[in-house]
NUTOR-580176 format. One record per residue (C-alpha): residue in three letters; x, y, z. Coordinates in Angstrom, 2 decimals. Layout:
NUTOR-580176
{ALA {X Y Z}}
...
END
This chain:
NUTOR-580176
{UNK {109.58 115.41 124.94}}
{UNK {110.40 118.18 127.37}}
{UNK {108.04 120.53 125.40}}
{UNK {105.26 117.93 125.63}}
{UNK {105.67 117.69 129.40}}
{UNK {105.46 121.47 129.66}}
{UNK {101.91 121.34 128.52}}
{UNK {99.11 121.38 131.11}}
{UNK {96.42 118.67 130.71}}
{UNK {93.64 120.82 132.20}}
{UNK {94.62 123.70 129.90}}
{UNK {94.57 121.32 126.80}}
{UNK {91.00 120.18 127.89}}
{UNK {89.97 123.86 128.13}}
{UNK {91.41 124.50 124.62}}
{UNK {89.16 121.74 123.21}}
{UNK {86.15 123.38 124.94}}
{UNK {87.00 126.82 123.39}}
{UNK {87.41 125.14 119.98}}
{UNK {84.02 123.45 120.43}}
{UNK {82.14 126.49 121.64}}
{UNK {83.94 129.24 119.74}}
{UNK {83.55 131.41 122.77}}
{UNK {85.91 131.93 125.74}}
{UNK {83.25 133.00 128.10}}
{UNK {81.09 129.96 127.42}}
{UNK {84.07 127.56 127.53}}
{UNK {85.20 129.15 130.89}}
{UNK {81.87 128.34 132.55}}
{UNK {81.97 124.74 131.23}}
{UNK {85.55 124.07 132.49}}
{UNK {84.99 125.83 135.75}}
{UNK {87.62 128.59 135.19}}
{UNK {87.31 132.36 135.13}}
{UNK {87.59 133.98 131.79}}
{UNK {90.90 135.71 132.51}}
{UNK {92.22 132.34 133.84}}
{UNK {91.18 130.56 130.68}}
{UNK {92.62 133.21 128.38}}
{UNK {95.87 133.01 130.36}}
{UNK {95.87 129.19 129.99}}
{UNK {95.54 129.50 126.16}}
{UNK {98.27 132.09 126.05}}
{UNK {100.56 129.75 127.98}}
{UNK {99.88 126.96 125.48}}
{UNK {100.62 129.38 122.55}}
{UNK {103.83 130.51 124.19}}
{UNK {105.01 126.87 124.56}}
{UNK {104.20 126.05 120.99}}
{UNK {105.37 129.45 119.71}}
{UNK {102.32 129.69 117.58}}
{UNK {98.96 131.50 117.71}}
{UNK {96.03 129.16 118.02}}
{UNK {93.00 131.53 118.31}}
{UNK {92.02 134.72 116.65}}
{UNK {89.24 136.98 117.72}}
{UNK {86.05 137.16 115.57}}
{UNK {82.82 139.00 116.08}}
{UNK {80.97 137.15 118.73}}
{UNK {83.82 134.90 119.70}}
{UNK {87.04 133.23 118.56}}
{UNK {88.12 130.98 115.75}}
{UNK {91.00 128.65 115.38}}
{UNK {93.94 129.61 113.20}}
{UNK {95.55 127.07 110.86}}
{UNK {97.95 126.12 113.59}}
{UNK {95.11 125.90 116.04}}
{UNK {93.13 123.50 113.80}}
{UNK {96.24 121.31 113.46}}
{UNK {96.91 121.20 117.23}}
{UNK {93.36 120.89 118.42}}
{UNK {92.88 117.80 116.24}}
{UNK {96.02 116.17 117.75}}
{UNK {94.99 117.31 121.27}}
{UNK {91.55 115.72 120.86}}
{UNK {93.14 112.32 119.82}}
{UNK {95.82 112.64 122.57}}
{UNK {93.33 113.11 125.41}}
{UNK {91.04 110.39 124.02}}
{UNK {93.91 107.96 124.35}}
{UNK {94.37 108.97 127.98}}
{UNK {90.71 108.70 128.75}}
{UNK {90.48 105.27 127.17}}
{UNK {93.57 104.14 129.10}}
{UNK {92.09 105.28 132.47}}
{UNK {88.75 103.59 131.71}}
{UNK {90.52 100.42 130.81}}
{UNK {92.58 100.10 133.96}}
{UNK {89.48 100.47 136.11}}
{UNK {87.29 98.10 133.98}}
{UNK {89.80 95.27 134.12}}
{UNK {89.69 94.69 137.94}}
{UNK {85.86 95.44 137.71}}
{UNK {85.96 98.74 139.45}}
{UNK {83.07 101.15 138.59}}
{UNK {83.75 103.93 136.05}}
{UNK {84.38 107.40 137.48}}
{UNK {83.28 110.33 135.35}}
{UNK {86.06 112.52 134.11}}
{UNK {88.76 110.73 136.08}}
{UNK {91.29 111.36 133.36}}
{UNK {90.69 115.14 133.86}}
{UNK {92.13 114.95 137.41}}
{UNK {95.50 113.71 136.29}}
{UNK {98.44 116.03 135.83}}
{UNK {101.33 115.90 133.38}}
{UNK {103.77 115.77 136.28}}
{UNK {102.17 112.60 137.55}}
{UNK {102.16 110.92 134.07}}
{UNK {105.79 111.90 133.61}}
{UNK {106.65 110.28 136.84}}
{UNK {104.62 107.17 135.90}}
{UNK {106.33 106.82 132.53}}
{UNK {109.84 107.29 134.06}}
{UNK {109.41 105.05 137.11}}
{UNK {107.93 102.29 134.99}}
{UNK {110.65 102.57 132.38}}
{UNK {113.55 102.65 134.88}}
{UNK {111.86 100.20 137.31}}
{UNK {113.26 102.34 140.15}}
{UNK {112.79 105.67 141.73}}
{UNK {116.57 106.25 141.74}}
{UNK {116.97 105.71 138.01}}
{UNK {113.84 107.72 137.17}}
{UNK {114.97 110.63 139.39}}
{UNK {118.41 110.71 137.76}}
{UNK {116.85 110.50 134.29}}
{UNK {114.44 113.42 134.94}}
{UNK {116.82 115.47 137.14}}
{UNK {114.24 115.53 139.99}}
{UNK {114.31 114.49 143.62}}
{UNK {113.08 111.05 144.70}}
{UNK {110.64 112.54 147.25}}
{UNK {108.89 114.56 144.32}}
{UNK {108.56 111.31 142.34}}
{UNK {107.21 109.46 145.29}}
{UNK {104.65 112.08 145.87}}
{UNK {103.57 112.26 142.23}}
{UNK {103.13 108.43 142.08}}
{UNK {101.25 108.45 145.40}}
{UNK {98.86 111.11 144.23}}
{UNK {98.30 109.30 140.89}}
{UNK {97.51 106.01 142.60}}
{UNK {95.08 107.80 144.95}}
{UNK {93.27 109.27 141.93}}
{UNK {92.91 106.08 139.85}}
{UNK {92.34 104.03 143.12}}
{UNK {94.50 101.14 141.83}}
{UNK {98.04 100.12 142.80}}
{UNK {100.50 100.83 139.99}}
{UNK {103.76 99.79 141.72}}
{UNK {104.62 96.81 143.97}}
{UNK {107.69 96.32 146.06}}
{UNK {109.74 93.21 145.79}}
{UNK {112.39 93.32 148.50}}
{UNK {114.29 96.59 147.88}}
{UNK {113.14 96.85 144.22}}
{UNK {109.86 98.14 142.88}}
{UNK {107.96 96.55 139.96}}
{UNK {105.24 98.09 137.87}}
{UNK {101.97 96.19 138.05}}
{UNK {100.25 94.99 134.78}}
{UNK {97.81 97.86 135.30}}
{UNK {100.69 100.31 135.30}}
{UNK {101.95 98.80 132.03}}
{UNK {98.51 99.13 130.40}}
{UNK {98.22 102.76 131.57}}
{UNK {101.76 103.68 130.30}}
{UNK {100.92 102.32 126.97}}
{UNK {98.09 104.83 126.46}}
{UNK {99.99 107.64 128.14}}
{UNK {102.81 107.11 125.54}}
{UNK {100.21 107.22 122.73}}
{UNK {98.96 110.49 124.17}}
{UNK {102.45 111.89 124.26}}
{UNK {103.05 110.72 120.71}}
{UNK {100.01 112.63 119.43}}
{UNK {101.09 115.80 121.30}}
{UNK {104.54 115.50 119.78}}
{UNK {102.98 115.07 116.32}}
{UNK {100.78 118.20 116.94}}
{UNK {103.90 120.12 117.91}}
{UNK {105.69 118.92 114.73}}
{UNK {102.75 119.83 112.54}}
{UNK {102.89 123.37 113.76}}
{UNK {106.62 123.53 113.34}}
{UNK {106.62 122.03 109.82}}
{UNK {103.49 123.65 108.41}}
{UNK {105.92 125.64 106.24}}
{UNK {107.97 122.78 104.79}}
{UNK {111.50 122.49 105.90}}
{UNK {110.97 124.20 109.30}}
{UNK {111.84 121.29 111.44}}
{UNK {110.23 118.21 112.96}}
{UNK {111.42 114.75 113.90}}
{UNK {110.88 111.41 112.25}}
{UNK {111.40 108.17 114.39}}
{UNK {111.94 105.03 112.47}}
{UNK {112.44 101.43 113.76}}
{UNK {114.80 99.56 111.49}}
{UNK {115.58 95.84 111.25}}
{UNK {118.87 94.72 109.73}}
{UNK {117.50 94.03 106.25}}
{UNK {116.76 97.75 105.65}}
{UNK {120.09 99.21 106.78}}
{UNK {122.46 98.48 103.96}}
{UNK {121.21 100.30 100.80}}
{UNK {117.50 100.72 100.76}}
{UNK {116.97 103.08 103.70}}
{UNK {120.20 105.15 103.35}}
{UNK {119.13 105.97 99.88}}
{UNK {115.72 107.20 101.09}}
{UNK {117.20 109.05 104.07}}
{UNK {119.65 110.98 101.78}}
{UNK {116.83 112.28 99.56}}
{UNK {114.45 112.98 102.48}}
{UNK {117.04 115.10 104.32}}
{UNK {117.45 117.23 101.06}}
{UNK {113.69 117.61 100.88}}
{UNK {113.36 118.48 104.55}}
{UNK {116.55 120.29 105.37}}
{UNK {115.66 121.22 108.97}}
{UNK {114.06 117.91 109.99}}
{UNK {115.85 115.31 112.17}}
{UNK {115.57 111.53 111.83}}
{UNK {115.95 109.09 114.77}}
{UNK {116.88 105.58 113.71}}
{UNK {116.11 102.92 116.31}}
{UNK {117.60 99.52 115.91}}
{UNK {116.65 96.43 117.93}}
{UNK {114.95 93.04 117.87}}
{UNK {111.59 92.78 116.13}}
{UNK {109.59 92.31 119.34}}
{UNK {111.18 95.31 121.06}}
{UNK {110.59 97.62 117.99}}
{UNK {107.12 96.42 117.70}}
{UNK {106.40 97.45 121.30}}
{UNK {107.92 100.82 120.61}}
{UNK {105.76 101.26 117.48}}
{UNK {102.50 100.23 119.29}}
{UNK {102.95 102.76 122.00}}
{UNK {103.94 105.65 119.75}}
{UNK {107.71 105.82 120.58}}
{UNK {108.52 105.24 116.94}}
{UNK {106.39 106.24 113.89}}
{UNK {107.26 103.48 111.51}}
{UNK {108.91 100.00 111.40}}
{UNK {110.85 98.89 108.30}}
{UNK {111.92 95.26 107.99}}
{UNK {111.06 91.71 106.85}}
{UNK {107.38 91.03 106.63}}
{UNK {106.07 88.62 109.28}}
{UNK {103.57 85.90 108.39}}
{UNK {101.73 86.54 111.67}}
{UNK {102.04 89.81 113.55}}
{UNK {101.49 89.25 117.28}}
{UNK {99.40 92.40 117.62}}
{UNK {96.00 93.48 116.36}}
{UNK {96.63 97.22 116.30}}
{UNK {99.35 97.31 113.61}}
{UNK {99.20 96.96 109.81}}
{UNK {101.89 95.54 107.52}}
{UNK {102.30 96.85 103.99}}
{UNK {104.53 95.06 101.55}}
{UNK {107.12 97.26 99.75}}
{UNK {109.20 94.93 97.57}}
{UNK {110.59 91.41 97.39}}
{UNK {114.38 91.08 98.14}}
{UNK {116.30 88.27 96.61}}
{UNK {118.37 86.12 98.90}}
{UNK {121.76 84.71 98.08}}
{UNK {124.25 82.37 99.67}}
{UNK {127.33 84.18 100.99}}
{UNK {130.75 83.16 102.06}}
{UNK {134.27 84.45 102.37}}
{UNK {136.47 85.35 99.39}}
{UNK {138.36 82.10 98.63}}
{UNK {135.55 79.83 99.94}}
{UNK {135.87 76.28 98.46}}
{UNK {132.48 76.58 96.82}}
{UNK {133.08 79.95 95.19}}
{UNK {133.05 79.64 91.50}}
{UNK {131.31 76.26 91.46}}
{UNK {128.89 76.38 88.50}}
{UNK {126.12 74.45 90.27}}
{UNK {125.81 73.75 93.97}}
{UNK {124.67 70.36 95.01}}
{UNK {122.69 69.85 98.22}}
{UNK {125.64 67.90 99.70}}
{UNK {127.80 71.08 99.19}}
{UNK {125.38 73.01 101.40}}
{UNK {125.22 70.28 103.98}}
{UNK {129.03 69.94 104.28}}
{UNK {129.60 73.52 105.52}}
{UNK {128.71 75.25 108.76}}
{UNK {125.98 77.87 108.56}}
{UNK {125.38 80.90 110.75}}
{UNK {121.69 82.07 110.76}}
{UNK {119.29 84.08 112.87}}
{UNK {116.93 82.65 115.49}}
{UNK {113.92 80.44 114.58}}
{UNK {110.81 82.16 113.34}}
{UNK {112.65 85.08 111.74}}
{UNK {111.86 85.48 108.04}}
{UNK {115.52 84.79 107.01}}
{UNK {115.55 81.59 109.06}}
{UNK {112.27 80.47 107.61}}
{UNK {113.54 80.96 104.05}}
{UNK {116.80 79.12 104.91}}
{UNK {114.84 76.13 106.24}}
{UNK {112.62 76.31 103.17}}
{UNK {115.67 76.16 100.91}}
{UNK {116.71 72.82 102.34}}
{UNK {113.12 71.48 102.46}}
{UNK {112.54 72.11 98.78}}
{UNK {115.69 70.09 98.12}}
{UNK {114.11 67.28 100.08}}
{UNK {116.58 67.69 103.08}}
{UNK {116.19 68.41 106.73}}
{UNK {118.06 71.63 107.48}}
{UNK {121.41 71.00 109.21}}
{UNK {121.87 71.74 112.93}}
{UNK {123.17 75.26 113.52}}
{UNK {126.07 75.59 115.84}}
{UNK {125.82 79.45 115.89}}
{UNK {122.50 81.38 115.76}}
{UNK {122.99 85.14 115.21}}
{UNK {121.28 87.96 113.38}}
{UNK {124.10 90.44 113.50}}
{UNK {125.57 91.08 110.10}}
{UNK {128.84 92.29 111.81}}
{UNK {129.31 89.04 113.72}}
{UNK {128.24 86.88 110.82}}
{UNK {130.82 88.59 108.68}}
{UNK {133.59 88.16 111.19}}
{UNK {132.76 84.44 111.58}}
{UNK {132.85 83.80 107.85}}
{UNK {136.16 85.51 107.54}}
{UNK {137.46 83.08 110.18}}
{UNK {136.55 79.97 108.08}}
{UNK {134.32 78.36 105.52}}
{UNK {131.08 79.34 107.05}}
{UNK {127.97 80.19 104.99}}
{UNK {124.97 82.41 105.53}}
{UNK {122.10 83.92 103.61}}
{UNK {121.95 87.60 102.82}}
{UNK {119.62 89.82 100.95}}
{UNK {120.93 91.12 97.68}}
{UNK {120.61 94.57 99.27}}
{UNK {122.76 93.66 102.28}}
{UNK {125.33 91.83 100.02}}
{UNK {125.79 94.85 97.79}}
{UNK {127.75 96.68 100.34}}
{UNK {129.55 93.50 101.72}}
{UNK {130.78 92.60 98.26}}
{UNK {132.28 96.03 97.66}}
{UNK {134.76 95.40 100.45}}
{UNK {135.97 92.27 98.60}}
{UNK {135.95 90.15 101.68}}
{UNK {132.64 88.26 101.07}}
{UNK {131.47 86.73 97.79}}
{UNK {128.27 85.33 96.49}}
{UNK {128.42 81.56 96.57}}
{UNK {125.26 80.84 94.65}}
{UNK {121.49 81.13 94.44}}
{UNK {119.10 79.82 97.00}}
{UNK {116.88 78.53 94.19}}
{UNK {113.56 79.50 92.72}}
{UNK {110.95 81.29 94.97}}
{UNK {113.30 81.98 97.94}}
{UNK {112.49 85.64 98.42}}
{UNK {112.03 87.86 101.43}}
{UNK {109.34 90.60 101.41}}
{UNK {110.35 94.01 102.96}}
{UNK {107.42 95.60 104.60}}
{UNK {106.37 98.82 106.26}}
{UNK {104.58 98.38 109.63}}
{UNK {102.55 101.12 111.29}}
{UNK {99.83 101.54 113.82}}
{UNK {96.35 100.89 112.43}}
{UNK {94.99 104.12 113.89}}
{UNK {98.05 106.17 113.12}}
{UNK {97.53 109.59 111.57}}
{UNK {100.78 110.71 109.88}}
{UNK {101.99 114.30 109.82}}
{UNK {102.98 116.00 106.60}}
{UNK {106.63 115.19 107.39}}
{UNK {105.78 111.52 107.94}}
{UNK {103.59 111.39 104.87}}
{UNK {106.37 112.82 102.77}}
{UNK {108.71 110.10 103.99}}
{UNK {106.20 107.36 103.25}}
{UNK {105.65 108.69 99.64}}
{UNK {109.43 108.65 99.15}}
{UNK {109.58 105.19 100.68}}
{UNK {107.04 103.78 98.36}}
{UNK {108.58 105.42 95.30}}
{UNK {111.99 103.84 95.99}}
{UNK {110.31 100.48 96.75}}
{UNK {108.54 100.68 93.45}}
{UNK {111.95 101.02 91.86}}
{UNK {113.16 98.04 93.84}}
{UNK {110.14 96.06 92.68}}
{UNK {111.08 96.67 89.06}}
{UNK {114.66 95.54 89.74}}
{UNK {113.41 92.46 91.52}}
{UNK {111.07 91.67 88.68}}
{UNK {114.00 91.74 86.28}}
{UNK {115.95 89.35 88.49}}
{UNK {112.92 86.94 88.87}}
{UNK {112.70 86.60 85.09}}
{UNK {116.22 85.16 85.08}}
{UNK {115.15 82.12 87.01}}
END
């Protein structure tokens, strides 16, 4: 991220103009810079990226391979920023101002993202290693440019306005595109680096994702992978604003966002799980009364696992029992089951590791048709890098193997 913030927005805009015209002199006149100043700006970008973007040709300049990659990302990045600036002025009914986004600086946007994220100047200053006065100045300048309040004070605390939240969304998308551009230059010779950021829900943590990650790290030995865990709503927000590249977890019937797409990967069988020595372990056929006579620990309403648990009882003609404990943490559920005769549902993938420890056992089947679909969620307008594309290809290949296994299991019922 620090490399991204080192870039100059005006210089990036000038780079696009050079790419468009193919001539530094013509571009300099368009962006109102001297030719030496523009050449120096391009050189600075190349130094930050450690890559040559332009090469001289008769009559002008042409983009190198690295230049083509980075210009495409820069064009998308600055389009996100321009859209965000137009949007925050349109919502309160303010007239559009031409090229308003071109007056913003990366320092101002870094201050905005940090102050909104920390909800305080103190926290943002500590995070960035900057003085509070410099952050105050950057935020004041930014608000003067967009002519809209972005922060409001409540007592001694500050709160971002809804407008600030909307602008930060598009600033983060801009930053994500610039990061992708840097990664594409870094990884244009496979194995040279790059970072993949994946949001993961509990269902994908046990066996499926580790298997993919192990092979991916062999294929891309210099790449790094950041795994981000958290509640679905939080991860979805991170995905939508570009902080993570992909989200892997249970498929939702209704995604509360129009700008993401779900892609089913495979169906995961669900099984009833309890502690070793549970009274129901070894019983050849579970009756409905058996399931009603024991306490269950399940995640919150609306989650795919909870929906399937409720459906299991409904298909038996019973109202699901009242839950005394609602929890999605596998660690807490495991600990609770080891303390008594509690039951839960787990995917076959999750249970594979739990059973190896010998502490939990499969009590029985949930019945026909109780399956959970594992899905990949990504932004609709997302343009993956070669690194990200390689991961998705591997993901789908392993998922296809899982589908074959699931199909074999299904035929047993």
